[in-house]
C-alpha positions in Angstrom: -14.3 -13.0 4.3 -12.3 -14.4 1.2 -9.3 -12.1 0.3 -8.6 -11.0 -3.2 -5.6 -12.4 -4.8 -5.0 -9.3 -6.8 -5.1 -7.3 -3.7 -1.5 -5.6 -2.9 1.0 -7.0 0.2 1.5 -4.8 2.9 5.0 -4.4 1.7 3.8 -3.0 -1.6 1.6 -0.4 0.2 4.5 0.4 2.6 7.0 0.9 -0.6 4.0 3.5 -1.8 3.9 5.4 1.3 7.7 5.4 1.8 7.5 6.8 -1.7 5.2 9.8 -1.1 6.1 10.2 2.4 10.0 9.7 2.6 11.0 8.5 6.0 13.9 10.6 5.9 11.5 13.7 6.6 10.4 12.3 9.9 11.8 13.9 13.0 14.5 12.0 14.9 12.3 11.4 18.0 9.4 9.9 16.0 8.5 6.3 15.3 7.7 5.8 11.7 7.1 3.1 9.0 5.9 -0.4 9.5 5.6 -0.8 13.2 3.5 -4.2 13.4 3.1 -7.1 11.0 4.3 -9.2 8.4 5.1 -7.3 5.3 4.4 -10.2 2.9 0.9 -10.6 4.0 -2.0 -9.2 2.1 -3.5 -6.0 2.6 -7.0 -6.6 1.0 -8.6 -4.2 3.6 -6.9 -1.0 4.8 -8.3 1.4 7.3 -6.8 4.8 7.7 -7.0 6.8 11.1 -5.6 9.6 13.1 -4.9 7.6 16.2 -5.4 3.7 17.2 -7.6 4.1 20.0 -10.1 1.3 21.5 -12.7 2.7 19.1 -10.7 2.4 16.0 -9.2 -0.9 17.0 -12.6 -2.3 17.6 -13.5 -1.3 14.0 -10.4 -2.8 12.6 -11.1 -6.1 14.3 -15.0 -6.3 13.4 -14.2 -5.2 9.8 -11.2 -7.8 9.5 -8.7 -5.0 8.5 -5.4 -6.3 7.3 -3.5 -3.0 7.6 -4.2 0.2 9.7 -2.3 3.2 8.4 -2.4 5.4 11.6 -1.2 8.8 11.3 0.0 8.6 15.1 2.4 5.8 15.7 1.6 2.7 17.7 3.9 2.1 19.4 5.3 5.5 19.9 7.6 5.1 23.0 9.4 1.8 23.6 7.8 -0.9 26.0 9.5 -3.5 28.1 6.5 -5.4 28.4 3.5 -6.4 25.9 0.7 -7.1 28.3 -3.1 -6.0 28.5 -2.0 -3.4 31.6 -1.7 -0.5 29.5 -4.0 0.7 26.8 -1.1 1.1 23.9 0.2 -2.2 24.8 -3.5 -3.8 25.0 -4.3 -2.6 21.5 -1.0 -3.7 20.2 -1.7 -7.3 21.7 -5.3 -7.3 20.0 -4.2 -6.0 16.5 -1.1 -8.5 16.5 -3.4 -11.5 17.5 -5.9 -10.6 14.9 -2.8 -10.4 12.5 -3.5 -6.7 11.6 -0.4 -4.7 10.9 0.3 -1.1 11.6 2.0 1.5 9.5 2.8 5.0 10.6 4.1 7.9 8.1 3.5 10.6 11.3 6.2 13.4 10.7 7.0 12.2 7.4 3.3 12.8 6.4 3.5 16.2 8.0 6.5 17.4 5.9 6.2 15.5 2.5 5.8 17.5 -0.6 2.2 16.4 -0.5 1.7 16.3 3.0 -0.7 17.4 5.7 1.1 20.9 6.1 1.2 21.5 2.3 -2.4 20.6 2.0 -3.5 22.6 4.7 -2.0 26.1 3.0 -3.2 24.8 -0.3 -7.0 24.7 1.0 -6.4 28.3 1.9 -5.2 28.9 -1.6 -1.9 30.2 -0.4 0.8 31.1 -3.2 4.5 30.4 -3.0 4.4 27.6 -0.4 7.9 26.7 1.4 8.8 24.8 4.4 9.0 26.6 7.8 12.3 24.8 8.8 14.0 23.4 5.8 15.7 20.0 6.3 19.5 20.8 5.6 20.6 18.8 2.6 17.4 17.4 1.8 17.3 16.8 -2.0 14.1 18.1 -2.8 14.4 21.0 -0.3 11.6 19.9 1.9 11.5 20.4 5.7 8.8 20.7 8.5 5.9 23.1 8.5 4.9 25.4 5.7 4.5 28.9 4.9 2.7 30.7 2.1 1.2 33.9 1.0 -2.7 34.4 1.3 -4.6 35.2 -1.8 -5.4 38.4 -0.5 -5.1 40.7 2.7 -7.7 39.8 5.2 -8.3 40.4 8.9 -7.6 37.8 11.4 -11.1 37.7 12.6 -12.5 37.0 8.8 -9.5 34.4 8.5 -10.3 32.6 11.7 -13.9 32.3 10.4 -12.8 31.2 7.0 -10.8 28.4 8.6 -13.5 27.2 10.8 -15.7 26.8 7.6 -12.9 24.9 5.9 -12.1 22.6 8.7 -15.9 22.3 9.5 -15.6 22.6 12.8 -17.8 24.5 15.7 -15.2 27.0 16.9 -11.7 28.0 16.5 -9.3 29.8 19.2 -7.2 32.6 18.2 -4.4 34.8 19.6 -4.2 38.4 18.2 -6.4 41.5 17.4 -9.4 40.3 15.3 -8.9 43.4 13.1 -5.3 42.7 12.5 -4.7 42.5 8.7 -2.5 39.3 7.7 -1.0 38.4 4.3 1.1 35.6 5.2 0.4 32.2 7.0 2.2 29.3 8.4 0.8 25.9 9.0 2.2 23.4 11.9 -0.4 20.6 12.2 -1.2 19.0 15.4 0.9 20.6 18.4 2.5 23.3 16.7 3.8 25.7 19.5 7.5 24.6 18.5 6.9 26.7 15.3 6.1 29.9 16.9 9.8 31.3 16.6 10.1 29.9 13.0 6.9 31.3 11.8 7.7 34.7 13.1 11.5 34.7 11.6 9.8 33.6 8.3 7.6 36.7 8.3 4.5 34.9 8.8 1.6 37.2 10.2 -0.3 34.0 11.6 0.4 30.4 12.3 -2.4 27.7 11.9 -2.0 24.8 14.1 -3.8 22.6 16.1 -3.0 23.3 19.4 -0.5 25.4 21.7 0.6 25.8 25.2 -0.3 28.6 27.2 3.2 29.7 27.2 3.4 29.3 23.5 0.7 31.4 22.9 2.2 34.2 25.2 5.4 33.8 23.1 3.4 34.3 20.0 2.1 37.4 21.2 5.2 38.8 22.3 6.5 38.0 18.7 3.6 39.6 17.1 2.6 36.3 15.6 -1.1 35.7 15.6 -2.4 31.8 16.0 -5.3 30.0 15.0 -5.9 27.0 16.8 -8.3 24.3 15.2 -7.6 21.6 17.6 -5.2 18.5 17.1 -7.8 16.3 15.7 -9.2 18.9 13.0 -6.0 19.9 12.0 -4.7 16.3 11.0 -7.7 14.3 10.5 -8.6 15.6 7.0 -5.1 14.3 6.0 -6.1 10.7 6.7 -9.2 10.9 5.1 -7.5 12.0 1.7 -5.0 9.3 2.3 -7.6 6.7 2.5 -8.7 8.3 -1.2 -5.0 8.0 -2.3 -4.1 4.5 -1.3 -7.6 3.5 -2.9 -6.6 5.0 -6.1 -3.2 3.5 -6.0 -4.4 0.0 -5.0 -8.2 -0.3 -6.5 -8.3 -4.1 -5.8 -8.1 -3.0 -2.1 -11.1 -1.8 0.2 -9.8 1.3 1.8 -11.5 3.9 4.2 -10.9 6.5 6.9 -12.1 5.1 10.2 -15.6 5.7 10.8 -15.7 5.6 14.6 -12.6 7.7 15.7 -13.6 11.2 16.9 -12.3 14.3 18.6 -12.1 13.6 22.3 -12.6 17.3 23.0 -16.1 18.8 22.9 -17.4 22.1 23.0 -20.6 23.6 24.5 
C-alpha cells in the first residue's frame, strides 16, 4: 500500500494532540504522550481506540496502520522484559515489529478543555461547566472531572434513562432513590470512584461515571450523592470516536478511523 506523500508525520500528529490535550493535565501516575515509535515516520493511516487489545492490534496490523492513538496507555506500567509471555508486552512487540507507533493522551484527554468529561456534560446540555478538581496554578483553570447544572430539574430515574439513550447502551446502574430530584451533575469518565468526595463537596446531586467499587457506592450513598454507572467502556469510547473525526479534519490527507473491532468485554443478559 503506497503512502500519501502529503500525509502528516507522527510528530505533527503528536504535536497536535499535545496542543488540544496538554500533557500537563495528566495525572502524575499516568503514562502519556508518544509511547512507541519514530516521530519522524509518516502517519498516513491512523486508528483511534480505547485500548490496545489483541483485537484492535490485529486490526491495526491488517490495515497497515502507522499510528494508533489509544486512550489507555500501552505500556501503562514499566516492564523489565519485552517478550511475548505477557499480553501487553506481546502486543508491544508485534506493533513495534510492524513499525506501528502508539500515542496515548489518557488523563490529559479526560481533563482537557474539550476532553471527555467536558463532552459528557455537554451531551447532557449542562450549563456552567467547571472542573471538579481544579489543577493548582493551571493557566487555563482546568483540572480533573467536571460539574455542571442540568438544563432543568429531573428525577434520578429519568436522568438514568436519558443517559442510557445518549450512550446507546442496554442498561445503566445507579445509586440513589429513583424519584430524587437532581439539578447538578458531575462527570468522571472511566473508574470515577475517587471523585465521590469532590462531587459531593461541589454540590453535585449525581455523579456520572463508568464504574465504581462497592465501597465507593456506599460512600456516595452516605454523602447523599447519587451515582449513574454506564460502564468503563461506554463512558470513554464515544470520546475516541469523536477524536478520530477531529484528527481527520485536522489532517485531511490521512485516513483516520476509530477501531471497528474493539468492544466492551462486559455483556448483559
